[in-house]
MITORDREN-115860 format. One record per residue: x, y, z of N, C-alpha, C in turn; residue in one letter. Coordinates in steps of 0.02 Angstrom, whole numbers, plus 50000, padded with zeros to 5 digits. Each point is the difference from the previous one (the first is absolute). Layout:
N
[atom [X; Y; Z]; [X; Y; Z]; [X; Y; Z]; A]
...
//
This chain:
303
[atom [47105; 53440; 46889]; [50011; 49930; 50018]; [50052; 49970; 49953]; M]
[atom [50053; 49971; 50032]; [50054; 49972; 49960]; [49979; 49932; 49973]; V]
[atom [50008; 49995; 49935]; [49981; 49937; 49968]; [50055; 49949; 50009]; R]
[atom [49981; 49940; 50021]; [50048; 49946; 50009]; [50019; 49971; 49933]; K]
[atom [50067; 49998; 49990]; [50024; 49976; 49936]; [50020; 49927; 50004]; K]
[atom [49992; 49968; 49945]; [50025; 49931; 49993]; [50075; 50002; 49988]; N]
[atom [50037; 49948; 50020]; [50073; 50000; 49990]; [50019; 50010; 49927]; P]
[atom [49959; 49974; 49952]; [50019; 50008; 49930]; [49990; 50070; 49975]; E]
[atom [49963; 50042; 50041]; [49990; 50069; 49980]; [50054; 50046; 50025]; D]
[atom [50044; 49976; 50045]; [50053; 50042; 50029]; [50057; 50007; 49951]; L]
[atom [50030; 50059; 50005]; [50059; 50013; 49958]; [50061; 49969; 50032]; S]
[atom [50054; 50002; 49963]; [50063; 49972; 50026]; [50023; 50037; 50062]; E]
[atom [49996; 50066; 50002]; [50020; 50041; 50057]; [49956; 49985; 50060]; E]
[atom [49935; 49991; 49989]; [49955; 49985; 50055]; [50014; 49931; 50031]; E]
[atom [50017; 49954; 49958]; [50017; 49934; 50025]; [50063; 50003; 50043]; L]
[atom [50051; 50038; 49976]; [50061; 50007; 50039]; [49985; 50032; 50067]; R]
[atom [49958; 50051; 50001]; [49982; 50035; 50062]; [49965; 49953; 50049]; W]
[atom [49954; 49959; 49971]; [49964; 49953; 50041]; [50047; 49948; 50032]; L]
[atom [50050; 49977; 49962]; [50049; 49951; 50025]; [50042; 50030; 50057]; L]
[atom [50021; 50062; 49989]; [50040; 50034; 50052]; [49959; 50009; 50063]; V]
[atom [49937; 50018; 49993]; [49957; 50011; 50058]; [49991; 49936; 50040]; E]
[atom [49993; 49944; 49964]; [49992; 49936; 50035]; [50064; 49981; 50037]; K]
[atom [50057; 50014; 49969]; [50064; 49984; 50033]; [50008; 50043; 50062]; R]
[atom [49979; 50065; 49995]; [50005; 50045; 50058]; [49955; 49977; 50056]; R]
[atom [49939; 49976; 49984]; [49955; 49976; 50052]; [50029; 49938; 50035]; A]
[atom [50031; 49955; 49960]; [50030; 49940; 50031]; [50059; 50018; 50044]; A]
[atom [50040; 50051; 49979]; [50057; 50021; 50040]; [49977; 50031; 50065]; R]
[atom [49947; 50040; 49997]; [49974; 50031; 50061]; [49974; 49947; 50048]; L]
[atom [49969; 49948; 49972]; [49975; 49947; 50044]; [50057; 49964; 50036]; A]
[atom [50057; 49990; 49963]; [50058; 49969; 50033]; [50028; 50045; 50054]; R]
[atom [50003; 50065; 49987]; [50026; 50046; 50050]; [49957; 50001; 50063]; L]
[atom [49934; 49998; 49990]; [49956; 49998; 50059]; [50010; 49935; 50040]; Q]
[atom [50012; 49945; 49964]; [50013; 49937; 50034]; [50065; 50004; 50042]; H]
[atom [50051; 50033; 49971]; [50063; 50008; 50037]; [49990; 50043; 50062]; Y]
[atom [49959; 50052; 49994]; [49989; 50043; 50058]; [49963; 49961; 50055]; R]
[atom [49951; 49960; 49980]; [49963; 49962; 50050]; [50045; 49948; 50035]; R]
[atom [50050; 49976; 49965]; [50045; 49949; 50031]; [50053; 50031; 50044]; S]
[atom [50002; 50067; 50004]; [50046; 50034; 50047]; [50066; 50020; 49970]; G]
[atom [50009; 49998; 49935]; [50062; 50021; 49970]; [49995; 50071; 49973]; R]
[atom [50054; 50039; 50008]; [50002; 50069; 49977]; [50021; 50001; 49927]; T]
[atom [49965; 50037; 49960]; [50012; 50001; 49928]; [50023; 50070; 49980]; L]
[atom [50054; 50002; 49962]; [50021; 50063; 49972]; [49994; 49994; 49925]; S]
[atom [49959; 50042; 49970]; [49983; 49992; 49929]; [50030; 50057; 49960]; I]
[atom [50038; 49983; 49950]; [50028; 50048; 49954]; [49976; 49984; 49930]; L]
[atom [49978; 50050; 49962]; [49984; 50068; 50021]; [49938; 50005; 50042]; P]
[atom [49983; 50059; 50030]; [49942; 50008; 50042]; [49937; 49981; 49962]; D]
[atom [49952; 49974; 50039]; [49938; 49977; 49970]; [49963; 50056; 49964]; E]
[atom [50007; 50060; 50028]; [49965; 50057; 49970]; [50029; 50020; 49933]; S]
[atom [50063; 49976; 49989]; [50033; 50019; 49937]; [49983; 49952; 49944]; A]
[atom [49961; 49949; 50016]; [49983; 49953; 49947]; [49953; 50034; 49950]; L]
[atom [50011; 49989; 49940]; [49957; 50027; 49947]; [49970; 49943; 49961]; T]
[atom [49955; 50017; 49963]; [49966; 49950; 49960]; [50027; 49997; 49929]; L]
[atom [50060; 50031; 49991]; [50027; 49997; 49933]; [50016; 49928; 49983]; Q]
[atom [49977; 49974; 49944]; [50004; 49929; 49984]; [50070; 49974; 49992]; P]
[atom [50050; 50043; 49981]; [50066; 49974; 49986]; [50049; 50014; 50057]; L]
[atom [49976; 50033; 50055]; [50044; 50017; 50056]; [49999; 49943; 50051]; R]
[atom [50058; 49979; 50019]; [50005; 49945; 50050]; [50016; 50029; 50067]; S]
[atom [49975; 49969; 50052]; [50013; 50023; 50068]; [50048; 49951; 50033]; S]
[atom [50043; 50027; 50042]; [50049; 49959; 50036]; [49980; 49996; 50072]; V]
[atom [50002; 49940; 50027]; [49977; 49989; 50069]; [50055; 49965; 50039]; E]
[atom [50017; 50027; 50055]; [50052; 49970; 50043]; [49970; 49988; 50069]; E]
[atom [50007; 49939; 50022]; [49973; 49982; 50065]; [50059; 49987; 50046]; I]
[atom [50005; 50036; 50054]; [50054; 49990; 50049]; [49970; 49981; 50066]; S]
[atom [50031; 49952; 50032]; [49978; 49977; 50065]; [50047; 50029; 50051]; L]
[atom [49978; 50045; 50039]; [50041; 50034; 50050]; [49994; 49962; 50066]; D]
[atom [50056; 49970; 50022]; [49999; 49959; 50061]; [49982; 50041; 50061]; E]
[atom [50028; 50059; 50004]; [49987; 50041; 50060]; [49928; 50025; 50002]; E]
[atom [49969; 50007; 49939]; [49932; 50026; 49998]; [49947; 49946; 50006]; A]
[atom [50023; 49936; 50008]; [49952; 49946; 50006]; [49959; 50007; 50063]; M]
[atom [49940; 49981; 49999]; [49959; 50002; 50061]; [50023; 49948; 50050]; P]
[atom [49984; 50006; 50065]; [50022; 49953; 50053]; [49979; 49928; 49985]; P]
[atom [49942; 49989; 49973]; [49978; 49931; 49987]; [50047; 49965; 49951]; A]
[atom [50022; 50038; 49949]; [50045; 49969; 49950]; [50068; 49985; 50032]; T]
[atom [50025; 50046; 50041]; [50064; 49988; 50034]; [49996; 49940; 50046]; R]
[atom [49944; 49992; 50035]; [49992; 49942; 50044]; [50000; 49935; 49960]; R]
[atom [49966; 50004; 49942]; [49998; 49940; 49958]; [50070; 49981; 49975]; R]
[atom [50039; 50049; 49980]; [50068; 49986; 49977]; [50043; 49974; 50057]; K]
[atom [49991; 50028; 50061]; [50038; 49975; 50057]; [49981; 49928; 50016]; A]
[atom [49935; 49984; 49994]; [49978; 49931; 50013]; [50029; 49953; 49948]; L]
[atom [50002; 50023; 49936]; [50029; 49957; 49948]; [50074; 49988; 50014]; D]
[atom [50035; 50052; 50022]; [50071; 49992; 50015]; [50010; 49952; 50059]; A]
[atom [49956; 50006; 50051]; [50005; 49956; 50058]; [49987; 49927; 49980]; F]
[atom [49949; 49990; 49958]; [49985; 49932; 49977]; [50057; 49971; 49959]; L]
[atom [50032; 50042; 49959]; [50057; 49977; 49961]; [50057; 49980; 50047]; L]
[atom [50011; 50040; 50053]; [50051; 49984; 50049]; [49985; 49933; 50035]; F]
[atom [49936; 49990; 50017]; [49980; 49937; 50032]; [50013; 49941; 49953]; I]
[atom [49985; 50009; 49936]; [50013; 49946; 49952]; [50074; 49983; 49995]; E]
[atom [50041; 50053; 49998]; [50073; 49989; 49997]; [50024; 49963; 50062]; I]
[atom [49976; 50022; 50059]; [50019; 49967; 50062]; [49977; 49927; 50000]; V]
[atom [49939; 49987; 49976]; [49975; 49932; 49998]; [50042; 49955; 49955]; A]
[atom [50019; 50027; 49942]; [50042; 49961; 49954]; [50068; 49986; 50031]; V]
[atom [50028; 50052; 50032]; [50065; 49991; 50033]; [49994; 49949; 50056]; A]
[atom [49945; 50003; 50039]; [49990; 49951; 50053]; [49993; 49930; 49974]; G]
[atom [49964; 49992; 49944]; [49992; 49934; 49970]; [50067; 49972; 49977]; F]
[atom [50040; 50042; 49967]; [50066; 49978; 49978]; [50044; 49981; 50060]; L]
[atom [49994; 50038; 50054]; [50039; 49985; 50061]; [49979; 49932; 50029]; F]
[atom [49934; 49988; 50002]; [49975; 49936; 50026]; [50024; 49942; 49957]; V]
[atom [49996; 50008; 49933]; [50023; 49947; 49955]; [50074; 49986; 50010]; V]
[atom [50040; 50054; 50004]; [50072; 49990; 50009]; [50015; 49965; 50066]; F]
[atom [49967; 50023; 50054]; [50010; 49967; 50065]; [49977; 49928; 49998]; N]
[atom [49943; 49986; 49965]; [49976; 49931; 49996]; [50050; 49955; 49964]; G]
[atom [50029; 50025; 49945]; [50050; 49961; 49965]; [50062; 49988; 50043]; L]
[atom [50021; 50053; 50036]; [50058; 49992; 50045]; [49985; 49948; 50054]; S]
[atom [49939; 50002; 50027]; [49981; 49952; 50052]; [49999; 49929; 49973]; L]
[atom [49974; 49991; 49939]; [49999; 49934; 49969]; [50070; 49974; 49990]; I]
[atom [50046; 50043; 49976]; [50069; 49979; 49991]; [50032; 49979; 50066]; R]
[atom [49986; 50040; 50051]; [50028; 49984; 50066]; [49973; 49933; 50027]; E]
[atom [49934; 49989; 49991]; [49970; 49937; 50021]; [50030; 49941; 49961]; L]
[atom [50011; 50010; 49935]; [50030; 49946; 49960]; [50070; 49984; 50025]; N]
[atom [50039; 50052; 50018]; [50067; 49988; 50026]; [49997; 49962; 50066]; R]
[atom [49952; 50019; 50044]; [49994; 49966; 50064]; [49979; 49928; 49991]; E]
[atom [49952; 49988; 49953]; [49978; 49931; 49988]; [50057; 49958; 49972]; V]
[atom [50039; 50030; 49952]; [50056; 49964; 49972]; [50052; 49984; 50053]; A]
[atom [50012; 50049; 50045]; [50048; 49988; 50053]; [49975; 49946; 50048]; A]
[atom [49934; 49999; 50012]; [49973; 49948; 50045]; [50003; 49931; 49968]; A]
[atom [49989; 49997; 49933]; [50002; 49935; 49967]; [50070; 49974; 49990]; L]
[atom [50048; 50046; 49997]; [50070; 49979; 49990]; [50028; 49974; 50065]; E]
[atom [50009; 49936; 50004]; [50025; 49969; 50061]; [50076; 50005; 50002]; Q]
[atom [50027; 50019; 50056]; [50073; 50002; 50006]; [50030; 49930; 49997]; P]
[atom [50062; 49998; 49979]; [50035; 49936; 49999]; [50013; 49978; 50072]; T]
[atom [49971; 49943; 50016]; [50005; 49976; 50068]; [50065; 49962; 50011]; L]
[atom [50032; 50015; 50055]; [50061; 49965; 50019]; [49980; 49940; 50042]; T]
[atom [50016; 49939; 49979]; [49979; 49942; 50038]; [50029; 50002; 50071]; P]
[atom [49956; 49985; 50047]; [50022; 49996; 50070]; [50028; 49931; 50013]; T]
[atom [50063; 49996; 50019]; [50029; 49934; 50010]; [49964; 49962; 50056]; P]
[atom [49988; 49936; 49988]; [49968; 49959; 50051]; [50049; 49986; 50057]; L]
[atom [49972; 49991; 50059]; [50043; 49980; 50056]; [50032; 49932; 49984]; L]
[atom [50065; 49998; 50007]; [50035; 49938; 49984]; [49986; 49948; 50054]; M]
[atom [49985; 49940; 49977]; [49988; 49946; 50048]; [50064; 49986; 50041]; A]
[atom [49991; 49980; 50062]; [50058; 49985; 50042]; [50016; 49926; 49999]; V]
[atom [49952; 49959; 49980]; [50012; 49928; 49990]; [49962; 49979; 49937]; V]
[atom [50022; 49946; 49970]; [49966; 49974; 49941]; [49932; 49971; 50019]; L]
[atom [49952; 50003; 49954]; [49932; 49975; 50015]; [49998; 49924; 50007]; P]
[atom [49943; 49976; 50025]; [49981; 49930; 50008]; [50031; 49966; 50061]; S]
[atom [50036; 50039; 50042]; [50030; 49970; 50059]; [49949; 49973; 50050]; G]
[atom [50012; 49940; 50024]; [49955; 49970; 50050]; [50037; 49945; 50037]; H]
[atom [49971; 49981; 50056]; [50028; 49944; 50037]; [49978; 49935; 49967]; T]
[atom [50039; 49946; 50004]; [49981; 49937; 49969]; [49935; 49973; 50029]; P]
[atom [49961; 49965; 49960]; [49935; 49974; 50025]; [50009; 49947; 50055]; P]
[atom [50060; 49969; 50005]; [50011; 49949; 50051]; [50032; 50027; 50062]; N]
[atom [50007; 50067; 50004]; [50030; 50030; 50060]; [49948; 50009; 50054]; S]
[atom [50025; 50018; 50061]; [49954; 50012; 50055]; [49956; 50060; 49984]; L]
[atom [49937; 49990; 50001]; [49953; 50054; 49982]; [49981; 50000; 49928]; G]
[atom [50031; 49958; 49958]; [49982; 49995; 49930]; [50024; 50059; 49958]; G]
[atom [49976; 50002; 49939]; [50020; 50053; 49953]; [49967; 50066; 50018]; A]
[atom [50042; 50051; 50003]; [49976; 50068; 50013]; [50054; 50048; 49976]; R]
[atom [49984; 50064; 49991]; [50050; 50048; 49978]; [50060; 49999; 50048]; P]
[atom [50059; 49998; 49972]; [50061; 49994; 50040]; [50027; 50069; 50017]; N]
[atom [49977; 50029; 50054]; [50023; 50066; 50020]; [50071; 49998; 50028]; E]
[atom [50024; 49942; 50019]; [50067; 49995; 50028]; [50054; 50020; 49950]; A]
[atom [49987; 49992; 49935]; [50051; 50018; 49950]; [50000; 50074; 49985]; E]
[atom [49954; 50038; 50030]; [49996; 50073; 49989]; [50033; 50034; 50060]; I]
[atom [50049; 50044; 49990]; [50029; 50037; 50057]; [49945; 50037; 50038]; P]
[atom [50005; 49998; 50065]; [49946; 50027; 50042]; [49985; 50073; 49984]; E]
[atom [50053; 50040; 49988]; [49988; 50072; 49989]; [49969; 50013; 49931]; H]
[atom [49999; 49949; 49956]; [49971; 50009; 49933]; [49931; 49969; 49994]; L]
[atom [49975; 49969; 50052]; [49935; 49967; 49996]; [49942; 50050; 49987]; R]
[atom [50002; 50061; 50028]; [49946; 50048; 49983]; [49997; 50015; 49925]; P]
[atom [50058; 50002; 49967]; [50001; 50012; 49927]; [49966; 49943; 49964]; I]
[atom [50015; 49939; 50020]; [49970; 49942; 49968]; [49924; 50001; 50010]; V]
[atom [49978; 50019; 50059]; [49928; 50004; 50013]; [49967; 50054; 49957]; Q]
[atom [50035; 50056; 49990]; [49972; 50053; 49958]; [49996; 49978; 49927]; S]
[atom [50048; 49962; 49978]; [49998; 49974; 49931]; [49941; 49952; 49991]; L]
[atom [49984; 49963; 50051]; [49945; 49952; 49996]; [49933; 50034; 49993]; A]
[atom [49996; 50064; 50020]; [49936; 50035; 49998]; [49993; 50044; 49937]; S]
[atom [50047; 49995; 49953]; [49994; 50040; 49939]; [49938; 49979; 49961]; L]
[atom [49962; 50049; 49971]; [49940; 49982; 49963]; [50018; 49965; 49935]; P]
[atom [49958; 49953; 49980]; [50011; 49964; 49937]; [49980; 50044; 49941]; L]
[atom [50037; 49996; 49945]; [49984; 50041; 49941]; [49934; 49979; 49968]; P]
[atom [49970; 50047; 49965]; [49939; 49985; 49963]; [50016; 49952; 49943]; T]
[atom [49962; 49945; 49994]; [50014; 49951; 49947]; [49999; 50033; 49931]; P]
[atom [50045; 49978; 49956]; [50003; 50025; 49932]; [50013; 49942; 49953]; S]
[atom [49985; 50008; 49935]; [50011; 49946; 49952]; [50074; 49982; 49991]; P]
[atom [50045; 50045; 50021]; [50072; 49988; 49991]; [50031; 49959; 50057]; Q]
[atom [49963; 49989; 50054]; [50029; 49964; 50057]; [50004; 49925; 49986]; Q]
[atom [50049; 49969; 50032]; [50006; 49927; 49995]; [49943; 49967; 50039]; A]
[atom [49971; 49948; 49970]; [49946; 49964; 50034]; [50015; 49925; 50005]; I]
[atom [50053; 49977; 49965]; [50013; 49928; 50000]; [50073; 49988; 49982]; R]
[atom [50029; 49947; 50028]; [50069; 49981; 49985]; [50002; 49925; 49985]; I]
[atom [50039; 49984; 49949]; [50013; 49931; 49982]; [50076; 49989; 49996]; Q]
[atom [50023; 49945; 50032]; [50070; 49979; 49994]; [49998; 49926; 49981]; I]
[atom [49998; 49984; 49936]; [49990; 49930; 49979]; [50052; 49952; 50028]; P]
[atom [50062; 50022; 50009]; [50053; 49953; 50022]; [49987; 49972; 50069]; A]
[atom [49964; 50036; 50043]; [49986; 49976; 50068]; [49924; 49995; 50012]; I]
[atom [49962; 49999; 49945]; [49927; 49990; 50003]; [49964; 50052; 50044]; R]
[atom [50019; 50062; 49993]; [49967; 50055; 50036]; [49949; 50033; 49955]; V]
[atom [49939; 50005; 50024]; [49947; 50038; 49966]; [49957; 50030; 50055]; D]
[atom [50011; 50064; 50015]; [49968; 50030; 50059]; [49978; 50072; 49986]; A]
[atom [49951; 50024; 50039]; [49980; 50070; 49993]; [50052; 50047; 50029]; P]
[atom [50001; 50061; 49975]; [50043; 50053; 50026]; [49955; 50053; 50031]; V]
[atom [50016; 50018; 50063]; [49962; 50052; 50035]; [50047; 50058; 50015]; V]
[atom [49970; 50059; 50012]; [50039; 50058; 50017]; [50015; 50002; 50074]; Q]
[atom [50064; 50009; 50017]; [50021; 50000; 50070]; [50032; 49935; 50018]; G]
[atom [50049; 50002; 50047]; [50036; 49939; 50019]; [50000; 49989; 50075]; D]
[atom [49947; 50026; 50032]; [49994; 49989; 50072]; [49974; 49931; 50017]; G]
[atom [49994; 49986; 50064]; [49979; 49935; 50023]; [49933; 49979; 49971]; W]
[atom [49952; 50046; 50000]; [49933; 49984; 49975]; [50000; 49990; 49925]; E]
[atom [50038; 50041; 49963]; [50001; 49994; 49927]; [50030; 49934; 49978]; Q]
[atom [50054; 49977; 50034]; [50033; 49939; 49979]; [49959; 49937; 50016]; L]
[atom [49947; 50007; 50038]; [49954; 49944; 50009]; [49960; 49986; 49936]; K]
[atom [49996; 50051; 49956]; [49956; 49995; 49942]; [50038; 49979; 49936]; K]
[atom [50067; 50004; 50002]; [50037; 49984; 49940]; [50069; 50033; 50001]; G]
[atom [50024; 50018; 49941]; [50065; 50034; 49993]; [49987; 50075; 50008]; V]
[atom [50039; 50032; 50045]; [49990; 50071; 50014]; [50050; 50043; 49963]; G]
[atom [49975; 50055; 49969]; [50044; 50048; 49968]; [50014; 50057; 50047]; Q]
[atom [50063; 50015; 50010]; [50020; 50054; 50044]; [49973; 50066; 49973]; S]
[atom [49968; 50039; 50045]; [49970; 50063; 49979]; [50053; 50048; 49974]; L]
[atom [49982; 50035; 49947]; [50045; 50049; 49971]; [50045; 49972; 49945]; G]
[atom [50000; 49935; 49991]; [50041; 49971; 49946]; [49959; 50001; 49935]; T]
[atom [50035; 50001; 49942]; [49965; 50011; 49936]; [49955; 49943; 49980]; P]
[atom [49961; 50013; 49949]; [49957; 49949; 49971]; [50038; 49958; 49949]; N]
[atom [49975; 49942; 49983]; [50034; 49957; 49950]; [50014; 50038; 49935]; P]
[atom [50060; 49989; 49974]; [50020; 50031; 49937]; [50032; 50068; 50009]; G]
[atom [49992; 50031; 50058]; [50028; 50066; 50011]; [50072; 49996; 50024]; E]
[atom [50037; 50055; 49989]; [50068; 50003; 50024]; [50001; 50001; 50076]; T]
[atom [50046; 49961; 50030]; [50005; 49998; 50072]; [49997; 49929; 50026]; G]
[atom [49999; 49996; 50067]; [50004; 49936; 50034]; [49932; 49982; 50030]; N]
[atom [49967; 49949; 49973]; [49937; 49976; 50029]; [50018; 49950; 50055]; I]
[atom [49982; 50015; 50061]; [50017; 49957; 50057]; [49940; 49958; 50020]; V]
[atom [50007; 49934; 49992]; [49946; 49953; 50017]; [50025; 49952; 50053]; L]
[atom [49957; 49986; 50048]; [50020; 49953; 50054]; [49942; 49954; 50016]; S]
[atom [50017; 49942; 50027]; [49950; 49950; 50021]; [50033; 49954; 50051]; A]
[atom [49959; 49963; 50035]; [50027; 49954; 50050]; [50023; 49935; 49968]; H]
[atom [50044; 49966; 50037]; [50027; 49936; 49974]; [49974; 49939; 50037]; N]
[atom [49972; 50010; 50062]; [49978; 49942; 50038]; [49933; 50011; 50034]; D]
[atom [49966; 50053; 49986]; [49933; 50012; 50025]; [49959; 50034; 49945]; I]
[atom [49934; 50001; 50010]; [49954; 50033; 49953]; [50012; 49979; 49928]; F]
[atom [50002; 49937; 49988]; [50005; 49974; 49932]; [50071; 49985; 49977]; G]
[atom [50051; 50020; 50039]; [50070; 49987; 49983]; [50015; 50017; 49927]; E]
[atom [49976; 50058; 49980]; [50004; 50020; 49929]; [50073; 50002; 49976]; I]
[atom [50045; 50030; 50040]; [50069; 50009; 49979]; [50047; 49947; 50033]; F]
[atom [49975; 49942; 50015]; [50041; 49948; 50033]; [50060; 49980; 49957]; R]
[atom [49992; 49997; 49934]; [50052; 49972; 49957]; [50039; 50054; 49961]; D]
[atom [50003; 50061; 50026]; [50038; 50052; 49965]; [50073; 49979; 49989]; L]
[atom [50027; 49962; 50047]; [50071; 49981; 49993]; [50013; 49953; 49942]; D]
[atom [49947; 49973; 49970]; [50008; 49955; 49943]; [50003; 50036; 49933]; Q]
[atom [49987; 50065; 50000]; [50000; 50038; 49937]; [50072; 50007; 49974]; L]
[atom [50006; 50000; 49934]; [50065; 50007; 49967]; [49997; 50059; 49952]; K]
[atom [50058; 50029; 49983]; [50001; 50054; 49951]; [49967; 49979; 49935]; P]
[atom [49958; 50044; 49974]; [49963; 49986; 49939]; [49930; 49976; 50011]; G]
[atom [49983; 49978; 50062]; [49931; 49979; 50014]; [49953; 50060; 49995]; D]
[atom [49941; 49991; 49969]; [49954; 50057; 49993]; [49958; 50012; 50063]; P]
[atom [49987; 50064; 50010]; [49953; 50023; 50052]; [49950; 50044; 49963]; V]
[atom [49936; 49981; 50000]; [49950; 50035; 49960]; [49953; 50038; 50047]; I]
[atom [49994; 50066; 49988]; [49955; 50042; 50039]; [49942; 50021; 49954]; L]
[atom [49940; 49997; 50028]; [49940; 50017; 49962]; [49967; 50062; 50031]; Y]
[atom [49977; 50044; 49956]; [49953; 50053; 50019]; [49932; 49981; 49973]; T]
[atom [49951; 50043; 50007]; [49933; 49985; 49973]; [49999; 50006; 49924]; S]
[atom [50055; 50026; 49970]; [50000; 50012; 49929]; [50051; 49959; 49961]; Q]
[atom [50057; 49983; 50032]; [50053; 49966; 49963]; [50046; 49963; 50048]; R]
[atom [50050; 49967; 49972]; [50049; 49964; 50041]; [50071; 50025; 49984]; S]
[atom [50045; 49991; 50048]; [50069; 50021; 49993]; [50045; 49942; 50023]; F]
[atom [50049; 49983; 49960]; [50044; 49944; 50015]; [50068; 50027; 50023]; T]
[atom [50021; 49977; 50058]; [50066; 50015; 50026]; [50040; 49934; 50002]; Y]
[atom [50066; 50005; 49996]; [50042; 49939; 50004]; [50048; 50008; 50059]; V]
[atom [50009; 49946; 50037]; [50042; 50000; 50059]; [50073; 50013; 49980]; V]
[atom [50033; 50044; 50039]; [50071; 50015; 49987]; [50043; 49985; 50061]; V]
[atom [49970; 49998; 50061]; [50042; 49986; 50058]; [49959; 49976; 50059]; S]
[atom [50032; 49964; 50045]; [49970; 49978; 50063]; [50053; 50007; 50055]; T]
[atom [49980; 50025; 50058]; [50047; 50005; 50055]; [49963; 49997; 50067]; R]
[atom [50037; 49983; 50052]; [49974; 49997; 50068]; [50029; 50060; 50038]; I]
[atom [49956; 50038; 50035]; [50022; 50060; 50035]; [49969; 50001; 50070]; V]
[atom [50024; 50047; 50040]; [49973; 50011; 50067]; [49934; 50039; 49994]; E]
[atom [49956; 49995; 50050]; [49936; 50036; 49997]; [50007; 50076; 49994]; P]
[atom [50058; 50026; 50020]; [50010; 50073; 49998]; [50030; 50023; 49933]; T]
[atom [50009; 49957; 49952]; [50030; 50019; 49936]; [49948; 50034; 49955]; A]
[atom [49975; 50056; 50024]; [49945; 50034; 49964]; [50023; 50032; 49936]; V]
[atom [50065; 50001; 49986]; [50023; 50031; 49938]; [49975; 49962; 49939]; E]
[atom [49979; 49937; 50009]; [49975; 49963; 49942]; [49932; 50027; 49977]; V]
[atom [49968; 50041; 50040]; [49936; 50030; 49982]; [50008; 50068; 49965]; M]
[atom [50062; 50024; 49994]; [50012; 50065; 49970]; [49978; 50001; 49927]; A]
[atom [49979; 50059; 49978]; [49978; 50007; 49931]; [50060; 50000; 49952]; Q]
[atom [49987; 49980; 49938]; [50052; 49993; 49950]; [49982; 50039; 49937]; T]
[atom [50047; 50006; 49955]; [49989; 50035; 49937]; [49977; 49953; 49945]; S]
[atom [49991; 49936; 50016]; [49975; 49951; 49952]; [49941; 49963; 50029]; E]
[atom [49957; 49972; 49958]; [49940; 49965; 50025]; [50018; 49930; 50025]; P]
[atom [49994; 49991; 50066]; [50014; 49934; 50030]; [49946; 49983; 50050]; I]
[atom [49999; 49937; 50021]; [49956; 49978; 50054]; [50043; 49964; 50051]; V]
[atom [49989; 50015; 50064]; [50037; 49968; 50054]; [49952; 49958; 50042]; T]
[atom [50013; 49935; 50004]; [49959; 49953; 50039]; [50034; 49987; 50066]; L]
[atom [49963; 50007; 50056]; [50029; 49993; 50067]; [49958; 49951; 50041]; I]
[atom [50034; 49958; 50038]; [49965; 49955; 50047]; [50048; 49982; 50056]; S]
[atom [49972; 49975; 50055]; [50042; 49978; 50056]; [50040; 49937; 49979]; C]
[atom [50055; 49989; 50035]; [50044; 49944; 49983]; [50043; 49984; 50062]; Y]
[atom [50018; 49939; 50010]; [49978; 49940; 49965]; [49932; 49977; 50024]; P]
[atom [49975; 49948; 49968]; [49934; 49974; 50015]; [49996; 49977; 50073]; Y]
[atom [49947; 50025; 50033]; [49984; 49984; 50070]; [50052; 50027; 50049]; M]
[atom [50046; 50042; 49977]; [50048; 50034; 50045]; [49987; 50075; 49998]; V]
[atom [50001; 50029; 49939]; [49976; 50068; 49988]; [50041; 50054; 50035]; D]
[atom [50065; 49991; 50007]; [50040; 50053; 50030]; [50039; 50039; 49948]; N]
[atom [49991; 49985; 49935]; [50031; 50037; 49945]; [49948; 50013; 49946]; Q]
[atom [50024; 50028; 49944]; [49956; 50011; 49943]; [50033; 49974; 49937]; R]
[atom [49959; 49974; 49955]; [50023; 49983; 49934]; [49974; 50053; 49952]; I]
[atom [50044; 50024; 49957]; [49984; 50055; 49954]; [50015; 49977; 49929]; V]
[atom [49949; 50000; 49958]; [50007; 49982; 49929]; [49985; 50061; 49958]; V]
[atom [50046; 50017; 49953]; [49991; 50058; 49956]; [49989; 49975; 49929]; V]
[atom [49948; 50028; 49967]; [49987; 49984; 49930]; [49993; 50065; 49961]; A]
[atom [50024; 49999; 49938]; [50000; 50060; 49957]; [49947; 49993; 49946]; R]
[atom [49968; 50057; 49984]; [49946; 49999; 49950]; [50027; 49977; 49932]; L]
[atom [49964; 49952; 49971]; [50018; 49975; 49933]; [49954; 50030; 49947]; Q]
[atom [49936; 49997; 50012]; [49952; 50029; 49952]; [49932; 50006; 50034]; N]
[atom [49956; 50036; 49966]; [49930; 50006; 50023]; [49955; 49970; 49948]; G]
[atom [49953; 49957; 50023]; [49956; 49966; 49953]; [49933; 50035; 49994]; G]
//
């Protein structure tokens, strides 16, 4: 019966042998684990050549032979490769979607910017009047005061009728709403449009003419012997007399520069100008109304 020795009773050589034996047992356990996992092991030197000499070292080489792998291992490696391929494709697809999304956003931004950028509009010239506004028959004539169609050439009457049906502009703070001419005691409202119905309400501004203070010709007309006789005394105005136009926000002062009598067809007095002026028009003479009086005033300042 072999007596069990205590570690302190072992000699130095016995301890070395014991250490080598433990290392060999651990190495064998690892090799068995590798075999169970399906890997082929090539061990150098051969296991049978191992000795228990305490100072001899053994060399172990483990080689994994791809061709000798079992089918299960090859399937697992093929699955890993397939999954790696799927991941690469997924990343590439994600990058493609991001790039396309950015391109789409840029394109949408360009389209929105193009939609918001309004082209420079070319003003459409208004149809030129064929006769000056405010024309009517005298109130003491047969049939009383009414629009005087006789002064309009027959072939041009449809144009005049079409002008009468033009829509009125949307009110704005820049439009004239009141006129004062202190020299002839005029203080009246200004309405948009110079047709028969508009001139019943006050002084009518010809559609398409500028607002007070703006460059161009503001054309204002009113009756001289009906509907308040607002412009009855235009012929009394002298150069330098003020004409004051009011908007809802401020006033503009014009000064008279000229007065003249013209035929009803002298529509050139309504033409636009390169300077800010106001043109006042009314029938003339009083209770005859077969001509027009035209007073021009130039902008002096804005209050």
